[in-house]
DRENFI-848827 format. One record per atom (N, C-alpha, C): residue in three letters; x, y, z. Coordinates in pm, whole numbers, plus 32768, in hexadecimal, padded with zeros to 4 digits. Each point is the difference from the previous one (the first is absolute). Layout:
# residues N
ALAXYZ/...
//
This chain:
# residues 298
MET88927B2F82D7/MET7FB980557FA0/MET7F6F8017802C/LYS7FBC7F93802D/LYS7F75800E802B/LYS7FF78059807B/LEU80607FF2805B/LEU800080538078/LEU800F80937FDB/GLU805B801C7FA3/GLU8013808A7FD3/GLU7F8080367FC1/PHE7FBF7FAE7FAE/PHE7F8480287FC0/PHE7F95801E8068/ASP7FEF7FA58060/ASP7F9A80118067/ASP8018807D8053/LEU807D801A8022/LEU80218076804F/LEU7FE380817FB4/LYS802680017F80/LYS7FE680797FB0/LYS7F6B80147FEC/LEU7FB77F937FE6/LEU7F6F80097FEE/LEU7FBE803A807D/LYS802A7FCE8073/LYS7FC98031807F/LYS802080948015/LYS807A80267FDE/LYS802C808C800F/LYS7FAE805D7FA7/LEU7FEA7FD77F82/LEU7FB280517FA2/LEU7F6E800D802E/CYS7FC67F92802E/CYS7F7680058030/CYS7FF2805D8077/LYS80617FFC805B/LYS7FFE80578075/LYS800A80927FD7/LEU8059801D7FA1/LEU8011808A7FCD/LEU7F7D80337FC5/ILE7FC07FAE7FB0/ILE7F8280277FBF/ILE7F9180128068/ASP7FF67FA3805D/ASP7F9980088068/ASP800F80808053/GLN807A80218023/GLN80188079804F/GLN7FD9807E7FB3/ALA801F80017F80/ALA7FDD80747FAE/ALA7F6A800E7FF0/LEU7FBA7F907FED/LEU7F6E80027FF2/LEU7FBE8036807F/GLU80387FDC8074/GLU7FCE80338080/GLU800680988004/VAL806B80377FC9/VAL801380917FFF/VAL7F9F80447FA0/TYR7FED7FC37F8B/TYR7FAA803E7F9B/TYR7F6C7FFC8023/VAL7FD87F9A804D/VAL7F737FF7802A/VAL7FFC7FF38098/PRO8015806D8047/PRO80027FFB8093/PRO7F737FF38039/GLU7FFA7FDB807E/GLU7F7F7FF98045/GLU7FC1808A8009/GLU7F7C80047FFC/GLU7FB7807F8005/GLU7F9B7FFC8072/THR7FDC8076802E/THR7F90800D805C/THR7F9B805D7FBE/GLY7F8A80068036/GLY7F9E805C7FC8/GLY7FA17FBD7FA0/LEU7FCA804F7FA6/LEU7F917FD57FAC/LEU80227F957F99/ILE807E7FF87FD6/ILE80247F9B7F9B/ILE80527F8D803B/ALA7FFF7FF68084/ALA80517F988042/ALA7FDC7F747FCF/ASN7F817FE67FE8/ASN7FD57F7B7FD4/ASN80347FE17F75/LEU800180637FA9/LEU80367FEF7F79/LEU80947FDE8006/THR804C804D804D/THR80907FE9800A/THR801E7F77803C/GLU7FB27FDA8064/GLU80127F7C803E/GLU7FE97F927F99/SER7F9C80117FAA/SER7FE47F9F7F97/SER80737FFA7F9C/MET803680737FD9/MET807180047FA4/MET80787FB6803B/ARG801E801D807D/ARG80727FC48043/ARG7FEB7F6A8018/TYR7F857FD98019/TYR7FE07F738017/TYR80317FA97F8D/SER7FE8802C7F86/SER802A7FB17F8C/SER808E801F7FD4/LEU8027807E8006/LEU808480287FD0/LEU806F7FC58055/LEU7FE97FF78082/LEU80697FD3805C/LEU7FEF7F6E802A/ALA7FB37FB67FB3/ALA7FE37F748022/ALA806E7FA07FD6/GLY806F80357FD1/GLY806E7FA87FD6/GLY7FF57FDD7F6D/GLY80187F847FE0/GLY80027FD97F73/GLY808F7FF77FCE/LYS800D7FDD7F82/LYS80857FE67FC7/LYS804E80807FE2/ARG7FB880707FEE/ARG803F807F7FD9/ARG80507FF07F7E/LEU7FD37FA67FAB/LEU80477FE27F83/LEU8013807C7FAA/ARG7F96804A7FEA/ARG800680717FA2/ARG805D8070802F/PRO7FF4802C807E/PRO805F8067802B/PRO80917FCF8005/ILE80137F80801F/ILE80887FC97FFE/ILE803A80097F74/LEU7FAF7FE17F9B/LEU803080087F76/LEU8025808F7FD9/VAL7FB28061802E/VAL8022808C7FE4/VAL808B80208037/LEU80167FE0807E/LEU8080801F8041/LEU80747FB47FC1/GLU7FEA7F807FE4/GLU806D7FAF7FC9/GLU8027802A7F73/PHE7F9D801B7FAB/PHE802480277F78/PHE803E808C7FFC/CYS7FD68056805A/CYS804380818009/CYS80927FEB8026/GLY80187FA68061/GLY80887FE6802F/GLY80597FBE7F99/ILE7FCE7F977FBD/ILE80587FBA7FA1/ILE8013804E7F7E/CYS7FAB80667FEB/CYS8015805B7F8D/CYS805680778028/LYS80437FF28075/LYS806180618033/LYS7FC08084802B/GLY7F817FF6802A/GLY7FBF8072803F/GLY800E7FF68097/GLU7FBC80588047/GLU800580028092/GLU7F787FD48036/PRO7FF67F868036/PRO7F7F7FCA802B/PRO7FB480588063/GLU804880498055/GLU7FBA80558061/GLU7FAB806B7FBB/LYS802A80287F88/LYS7FB180617FB4/LYS7F817FC27FC7/ALA80017F7D7FF6/ALA7F8E7FB97FC7/ALA7F9B7FD58069/LEU8022800F8081/LEU7FAA7FCC806A/LEU7F71803A7FFF/PRO7FED80837FEC/PRO7F7680337FFB/PRO7FAF7FC17F8F/PHE80427FE67F91/PHE7FBC7FC87F8C/PHE7FE17F6B8015/ALA805A7FBC8044/ALA7FE87F748024/ALA7F877FF5805D/CYS7FF8805B8060/CYS7F8E8000805D/CYS7F7E80237FB8/ALA8008805C7FA2/ALA7F8A80267FB3/ALA7FCA7F897FB2/LEU80587FB37FC6/LEU7FD57F887FB6/LEU7FBD7F9C805D/GLU80337FF18079/GLU7FC27FA58060/GLU7F7680338029/MET7FEE80828007/MET7F7C8038801F/MET7F9C7FDE7F92/VAL802B800B7F84/VAL7FA77FDE7F90/VAL7FDE7F6B8003/HIS80647FAE8019/HIS7FE77F6F8009/HIS7F9E7FE18071/THR801280418072/THR7FA87FE78073/THR7F72802C7FE2/TYR7FF080737FC0/TYR7F79802C7FDB/TYR7FBD7F987FA8/SER804C7FC67FA4/SER7FC57F9D7FA5/SER7FD37F83804B/LEU80497FDA8068/LEU7FDA7F8B804F/LEU7F81801B8050/ILE7FF68077803A/ILE7F878025804B/ILE7F867FF97FA5/HIS800A803B7F8A/HIS7F9080007FA2/HIS7FE57F747FC9/ASP806A7FB47FEA/ASP7FF17F797FC9/ASP7FAF7FA5805C/ASP800A80188083/ASP7FBB7FAD8062/ASP7F6D80268012/LEU7FD780737FCD/LEU7F7880308016/LEU7F977F9F7FC6/PRO7F887FFF8038/PRO7F957FA87FCD/PRO7FE280127F6C/CYS801280787FCC/CYS7FE680177F71/CYS80707FCD7FA7/MET806F7FD6803C/MET80717FC87FB4/MET800B7F6B8021/ASP80677FD9804D/ASP80147F71801E/ASP7FB77FD3807E/ASP7FD3805F8050/ASP7FB57FE2807B/ASP804C7F9F805A/ASP807C80258022/ASP80537FAC8057/ASP80008037808E/ASP7FF77FA68061/ASP7FF98028808D/ASP808880068044/LEU80677FC47FC0/LEU80857FFB803C/LEU8068803E7FA5/ARG80628043803D/ARG807180377FB7/ARG807680048060/ARG806F7FC27FD9/ARG807A7FFC8051/ARG7FE67FCA808D/GLY7FAB7F998005/GLY7FEA7FB9807C/GLY7FA080408062/ARG7FBD80697FD6/ARG7F9D803D8059/ARG7F8C80367FAE/ALA7F9B80328044/ALA7F87802D7FBC/ALA801E806B7F99/SER7FBF7FF77F8C/SER800E80667F98/SER7FD380888035/ASN803080687FC1/ASN7FE580888030/ASN7F6B801B8011/HIS7FB07FD87F9E/HIS7F7180208007/HIS7FB77FB1806B/LYS80397F8F802A/LYS7FC37FB2806D/LYS801580468087/VAL806780538008/VAL801F8046807C/VAL7FC2808C8002/TYR800C80487F90/TYR7FDA808D7FFD/TYR7F80801C7FB0/GLY7FCA7F997FC0/GLY7F8A80147FAD/GLY8026801E7F71/GLU7FA57FE47FA4/GLU801E80137F72/GLU801A80927FDD/ASP7FB7805C8040/ASP800F808D7FDE/ASP808A80358024/ILE802E7FE5807A/ILE80838030802A/ILE806F7FB77FB4/ALA7FEE7F7F7FE7/ALA80647FB57FB4/ALA8012803B7F74/LEU7F91801F7FC0/LEU8005803D7F7B/LEU804C80838006/LEU7FE080538062/LEU803F8083800A/LEU80917FF9802C/SER80227F9E8052/SER808D7FF38028/SER80557FD57F89/GLY7FC87FAD7FA7/GLY80467FDE7F85/GLY8015807C7FAA/ASP7F9780517FF1/ASP800B807D7FB5/ASP806A805B803D/ALA800180088085/ALA805E80588044/ALA80907FD37FED/LEU80167F7C8001/LEU80877FCC7FE9/LEU802F801C7F73/LEU7FA67FF57FA0/LEU8023801D7F74/LEU802D80917FF1/THR7FB4805C8038/THR8025808D7FF3/THR807880238057/LYS800C7FBF8074/LYS807580158056/LYS80817FDC7FB7/ALA7FFA7F997FAD/ALA80777FD67FB5/ALA803780717FAB/PHE7FA980487FBD/PHE802E806D7FAA/PHE8027807B8051/GLU7FC080138073/GLU80298069805B/GLU80917FE9802E/VAL801F7F838023/VAL80867FDE8030/VAL806880107F91/MET7FE27FCF7F89/MET806180087F93/MET801C808E7FD3/LEU7F9980538001/LEU800D80867FC9/LEU800E806B806B/ALA80187FD6807C/ALA801E805F806B/ALA808580457FE1/PRO8010807E8029/PRO807C80497FE3/PRO807E7FB6802A/ASP7FFE7FBF8075/ASP80777FB8802E/ASP80237F8A7FA6/SER7F997FB87FD3/SER80177F8D7FA7/SER8038802D7F7A/VAL7FC6806B7FCA/VAL802C80347F7F/VAL808E8035800A/ALA801F8046806D/ALA808780348012/ALA80667F90800E/LEU7FD77F958044/LEU80597F8E8017/LEU80207FB77F7E/ALA7F997FE77FAF/ALA80117FAF7F87/ALA802580537F86/GLY7FDF80808002/GLY800D80537F87/GLY7F7980067FBA/ALA7FDB80767FD1/ALA7F7A80147FC9/ALA7FDF7FA37F8C/SER805C7FF17FA1/SER7FE27FAE7F8A/SER7FF47F6D8024/HIS80577FD1805A/HIS7FFA7F74802A/HIS7F807FE48050/ALA7FDC805F8056/ALA7F867FF08051/ALA7F847FFC7FA7/ALA7FFB80597F9F/ALA7F8D80047FA5/ALA7FF67F807FAF/GLU80727FCD7FD1/GLU7FFE7F857FB1/GLU7FD17F8A8055/ALA80347FF6807A/ALA7FD97F928057/ALA7F6B80058022/ALA7FCD8077801D/ALA7F71800F801E/ALA7FAB7FDD7F87/GLY802D80267F8B/GLY7FB87FDF7F85/GLY7FFC7F6B7FE6/ILE806E7FBC801B/ILE80057F6E7FEF/ILE7F997FBD805A/LEU7FF8802D807E/LEU7FA07FC6805D/LEU7F70801E7FD6/ALA7FE7807A7FD5/ALA7F7880267FD6/ALA7FD07FA87F8D/ARG80567FEA7F9D/ARG7FD87FAD7F8D/ARG7FEA7F708029/ALA80577FCD8056/ALA7FF67F738029/ALA7F857FE58055/ALA7FD180668048/ALA7F8F7FEC805B/ALA7F7980147FBD/GLY7FFD80387F89/GLY7F83802D7FC5/GLY7FBA7FA07FA2/ASP7FB7803C7FA1/ASP7FA87FB17FAB/ASP804A7F9F7FA6/HIS807A80217FD8/HIS804F7FA57FAE/HIS80657FB28054/GLY7FE97FFD8083/GLY80567FB7805B/GLY7FAD7FB08062/MET801980188081/MET7FC17FB18069/MET7F6880047FFD/VAL7FC680787FF3/VAL7F6E800B8000/VAL7FC47FB97F88/GLY803D800F7F8C/GLY7FD17FBA7F89/GLY80057F6A8011/GLY806A7FCF8040/GLY800C7F718019/GLY7F947FCD805E/GLN7FDD80538062/GLN7F967FDA805D/GLN7F787FF87FB9/VAL7FE980597FA1/VAL7F847FFC7FB3/VAL7FF67F7E7FAF/ILE806D7FDB7FBF/ILE80027F827FB4/ILE7FE47F8B805E/ASP803C80048077/ASP7FEC7F978063/ASP7F6D7FF58028/LEU7FC18070801F/LEU7F7380008029/LEU7FA57FCD7F91/GLU801C802C7F86/GLU7FAB7FDB7F90/GLU80187F717FD0/SER806B7FC28032/SER80207F767FD9/SER7FC67F998060/GLU7FCE802F8073/GLU7FC97FA28061/GLU7F867FB77FC8/GLY7FFA7F7E801B/GLY7F8B7FB37FD9/GLY80097FC37F76/HIS806B801E7FB5/HIS80107FBC7F7F/HIS80947FEF7FE0/GLU801E7FA07FAE/GLU808B7FE17FDF/GLU803C806A7FA4/ILE8080801E8016/ILE804A80577FA5/ILE807B7FB47FD0/ASP8037802A7F90/ASP80757FBA7FCC/ASP808080348042/LEU806E7FBB7FE4/LEU80808021803F/LEU802D808D7FDC/LYS7FEA802A7F85/LYS802B80857FD5/LYS7FB9806D8051/THR7F7D7FF08012/THR7FB48062804D/THR802F80028091/LEU80197F8A8036/LEU80317FF6808A/LEU808680498010/GLN80587FEF7F9E/GLN808380408007/GLN7FF480987FF6/ILE7FA780307FAC/ILE7FEA80917FF5/ILE7FC980368083/MET7F9F7FB88039/MET7FC5802A807F/MET806A800A806D/ASP80537F99800D/ASP80637FFE806B/ASP807380607FE8/ALA802180167F81/ALA806980627FE1/ALA7FD7808B802F/ASN7F7E80198001/ASN7FCE8082802D/ASN7FE27FFF8096/LYS7FB07FA2802E/LYS7FD37FFF808B/LYS80747FEE8062/THR80587FA27FE4/THR80707FE3805C/THR808480367FCB/GLY801A7FE87F80/GLY8083801F7FCA/GLY801F80947FF2/ALA7F9B80537FEA/ALA801A808E7FE2/ALA804780478073/LEU7FD47FE9807B/LEU804280448071/LEU808A7FC8801C/ILE80157F7F7FE4/ILE80857FC58013/ILE806180387F98/ARG7FD4800B7F85/ARG8054803F7F99/ARG80178093801F/ALA7F9880428034/ALA800D808E8023/ALA806B8013806B/ALA80097FA2805D/ALA8064800B806B/ALA808D80097FC6/ALA801E7FA87FA2/ALA808380037FBF/ALA8011807F7FAF/GLY7F9880257FB5/GLY8007807A7FAF/GLY8017807C8053/MET7FBE80068073/MET801280748059/MET808E80058038/GLY80337F8C802A/GLY80897FFB8033/GLY8065802C7F98/CYS7FEB7FD07F85/CYS805A80277F92/CYS7FF680967FE2/ALA7F8680337FFD/ALA7FEC808E7FE4/ALA804380588068/LEU7FF37FDA807E/LEU803A804F806D/LEU80987FFC7FFF/ALA80397F987FC3/ALA80917FF57FF6/ALA8036803A7F7D/GLY7FA680277FA5/GLY802D802E7F7D/GLY80437F917FB1/ALA7FC67F898005/ALA803D7F887FC5/ALA800580077F67/SER805D7FB47FC8/SER800D7FF57F6E/SER7F8E7FAD7FC8/GLU7FEE80057F7D/GLU7F977FB07FC0/GLU801A7F6B8010/GLU807F7FD87FFD/GLU80217F728012/GLU7FD47FD1808B/MET801C80528064/MET7FD97FDC8088/MET7F677FFC800E/ARG7FBC80607FC3/ARG7F6E80058009/ARG7FC17F857FBF/LYS80367FD87F8F/LYS7FCB7F8A7FBB/LYS80167F828055/ALA80777FF38038/ALA801E7F8C8054/ALA7FA47FFC8079/ALA7FEA8073803D/ALA7FA780098074/ALA7F717FDA7FDA/ASP7FD4802F7F8C/ASP7F787FE27FD5/ASP7FF07F6B7FDE/ASP80657FC67FC0/ASP7FFC7F717FE2/ASP7FF97FAD8080/TYR804E80288063/TYR80007FBA8081/TYR7F7780068041/THR7FC780778008/THR7F81800D8048/THR7F8A7FC87FB1/LYS800780017F7C/LYS7F987FBC7FB2/LYS7FFE7F6B8023/ALA80767FC6800B/ALA800A7F71801D/ALA7FD57FE1808F/ILE8030804C8063/ILE7FDA7FDF808A/ILE7F6E8024801B/GLY7FCC80657FBA/GLY7F7480248012/GLY7FA37F917FD5/LEU801C7FC37F8D/LEU7FAE7F907FD1/LEU80157F868059/ALA807E7FE58025/ALA801C7F8E8058/ALA7FB980118087/PHE7FFB807A8031/PHE7FBE801E807F/PHE7F6C7FDD7FF9/GLN7FBE80277F92/GLN7F717FE57FF1/GLN7FE57F6B7FF0/ILE80547FBC7FB3/ILE7FED7F6F7FEE/ILE80117FB98085/GLN8065802B804E/GLN80147FC38084/GLN7F88801B805B/ASP7FC580767FF5/ASP7F85801E804B/ASP7F917F9D7FDC/ASP7FF17FE57F7E/ASP7F997FA27FD3/ASP801B7F748036/ILE807F7FD98004/ILE80247F7D8035/ILE7FE07FF88095/LEU8024806A8049/LEU7FE980028090/LEU7F6B80058022/ASP7FAF80377FA6/ASP7F7080028018/ASP7FC57F737FFD/VAL804A7FA47FC1/VAL7FD67F747FFA/VAL80497FAD806A/GLU80838015800D/GLU80527FA98055/GLU801F803B808A/GLY7FEB80828011/GLY80238041807D/GLY7F967FEB806B/ASP801780418073/ASP7F9C7FFC806B/ASP7FEA808D8034/THR7F8A80188035/THR7FD98087802B/THR805D8037806A/LYS802E7FAE805C/LYS8057802F806D/LYS808480357FC9/SER803D7FB77FA4/SER8081802A7FC7/SER7FF0807A7FA6/LEU7F9580007FAE/LEU7FED806B7FA0/LEU7FCC80808040/GLY7FB67FF2806B/GLY7FC58075803F/GLY7F8680347FB8/LYS7FCC7FB17FA2/LYS7F8780237FB8/LYS7FBD7F7E7FD5/PRO7F8080047FDA/PRO7FBA7F847FDE/PRO803E7FB87F88/VAL80027F7B8004/VAL80297FB17F8B/VAL7F827FCA7FBE/GLY800F7FDE7F81/GLY7F907FC97FB6/GLY7F9F80687FCC/SER802280818010/SER7FA480697FD6/SER7FF5800A7F68/ASP806B7FDB7FB9/ASP7FFA80057F6D/ASP7F957F9F7FCB/ALA80017F878033/ALA7F9D7F9D7FD6/ALA7F74802A802B/GLU7FF78035807A/GLU7F7E802C8035/GLU7FC480707FAB/ASN8056805A7FD0/ASN7FD180707FAD/ASN7FFF7FDD7F6B/GLU801C7F827FE1/GLU80007FCF7F75/GLU806080517FA8/LYS807980128033/LYS806680497FB5/LYS805C7F9F7FB5/SER802380257F86/SER80657FB57FB7/SER808980288036/THR80567F9D8016/THR808780188034/THR80637FAE7FAE/TYR80828014801C/TYR80657FB07FBB/TYR7FF27F6D8026/VAL7FD57FE68079/VAL7FED7F75802C/VAL7F887FC27FBA/SER7F91804A7FF6/SER7F887FC77FC0/SER80147FEC7F6A/ILE805380557FC2/ILE80177FF57F70/ILE806F7F9D7FDF/LEU806E8004804D/LEU80767FB27FDD/LEU80147F848058/GLY7FC780018078/GLY801B7F978061/GLY80748027805A/ILE800A7FBF8074/ILE806680238063/ILE808E7FEF7FCB/SER801E7F907FC2/SER808B7FE57FD8/SER803280647F98/LYS7FAD80207F9E/LYS802A80627F9A/LYS800C808B803D/ALA7FA78021805B/ALA800880828043/ALA8081800B8051/GLN80237F968046/GLN807C7FFE804E/GLN807A800E7FA5/GLN7FFC7FC07F8C/GLN806F800B7FA2/GLN800D808E7FCA/MET7F8F80427FEA/MET8002808B7FD3/MET8043805A8066/VAL7FE27FEA8080/VAL80408050806A/VAL80977FEC7FFC/LYS802B7F847FF0/LYS808F7FE27FFA/LYS804180447F87/ASP7FC37FF47F8C/ASP8037803A7F85/ASP800780998008/LEU7F97803C8035/LEU7FFC8092800B/LEU806780328065/THR80187FB48069/THR806680278062/THR808A7FFD7FC2/GLU801B7F9A7FB3/GLU80807FF87FB9/GLU801080747F9D/LYS7F9380237FBF/LYS800380717FA2/LYS801C8083804A/ALA7FC4800F8074/ALA801680798050/ALA8091800D802B/VAL80397F92802E/VAL808B8001802C/VAL805D80227F8B/SER7FE57FC77F8C/SER8053801C7F89/SER7FF880927FD6/ALA7F8C803D8013/ALA7FED808B7FD9/ALA805B805F804D/LEU802F7FD58075/LEU805180578056/LEU809580017FDD/GLU80277FB77F9A/GLU808E7FF77FDC/GLU804580867FED/PRO7FBF80657FC2/PRO804580817FEF/PRO802A80438083/PHE7FC57FD78070/PHE8021803F8080/PHE80717FBB804A/GLY80277F8A7FD0/GLY806E7FB98040/GLY7FE37FDB8090/GLU8067800C8055/GLU7FF47FD7808C/GLU7FA180588050/ARG7FE380767FCF/ARG7FA7805B8049/ARG7F727FC7800C/ALA7FE07F9E7FAB/ALA7F787FCB7FFA/ALA7FEF7F7F8050/GLU80607FDA8053/GLU7FF67F808048/GLU7F827FFA8058/PHE7FE0806D8042/PHE7F887FFF8056/PHE7F837FEC7FAC/LEU7FF680417F8E/LEU7F8A7FF37FAB/LEU7FF57F747FC4/LYS80707FC17FE4/LYS7FFC7F757FD2/LYS7FC87FA6806E/ALA803180148079/ALA7FCF7FB18071/ALA7F6D801D801B/LEU7FD7807C7FEA/LEU7F7380258015/LEU7FA67FB47F9F/ALA80297FF77F83/ALA7FB17FB57F9D/ALA7FF07F6F802A/GLU806C7FC4802E/GLU7FFB7F74802D/GLU7FA57FF3807A/ASN800C805F805B/ASN7FB07FFE807A/ASN7F6A80087FE1/LEU7FDC80567FA3/LEU7F7380107FDC/LEU7FC97F827FBE/SER80537FBE7FB3/SER7FD17F887FBA/SER7FE77F8B805F/GLU804080058075/GLU7FF47F938060/GLU7FA280218074/ARG7FC380757FFC/ARG7FB0802E8073/ARG7F857FA78017/LYS7FD87FFB807E/LYS7F8B7FB48028/LYS7F92805B8036/HIS801780847FF7/HIS7F9A8061802C/HIS801080827FB4/
//
């Protein structure tokens, strides 16, 4: 079972990476530096969790995953833009991302800022291109793009980042932390499932199950990040450890302690797996994915 999971995960990552290469090709001329900066972060690897969720939920909702590929790539572009901006000195001021220098350390703050902006707008260009719309159907394409727009904006990822910035240097309670993470981290993960369901024309039962699953793994993912920031190492994570304490951020570990945080990850993973029951055997990969994320060391 693990071998099958690993092979499928590798296959999906390769599919996504190849598509991203096509959507953001190398450029020459006056904007070559901008494109190089975009590609530097976009093609740096990573888990590809969000685009994988788009493709998988489209598939298990009896849609055609190939029709969802442009939308999966668009979501990864939005996620990548957020990482570039998150590393900037005005945000978390991190020098490492995915095991190498952050975008602004290589290209400067100005180009890094603009490459993030370019990836954000490129995402909507890709989703709403005539070929993408024809492939998915106009109503499905519009719904999927709308889901991503809401998840990325003021009441989603950006709003969560604001709460995060304004919480630095003082303690916040567990409820505030959960709201922050539901927006900053969880919104795009939930959007991935929502987009996949929308592109497949899924039933309400399927949409609810998908949302319950991604709400659970999204929170578990963030708690595991907090744990790894304490117990992990920079080489394995590919980014600095101990930055939460250094920036005086409240985390699940600082509020609950390591053991309770670890138990929360376990409980949320079990909840995520249970949420997939309506999909039957079609959801075996997603069940394994939830378990894999809960055990990750990077």
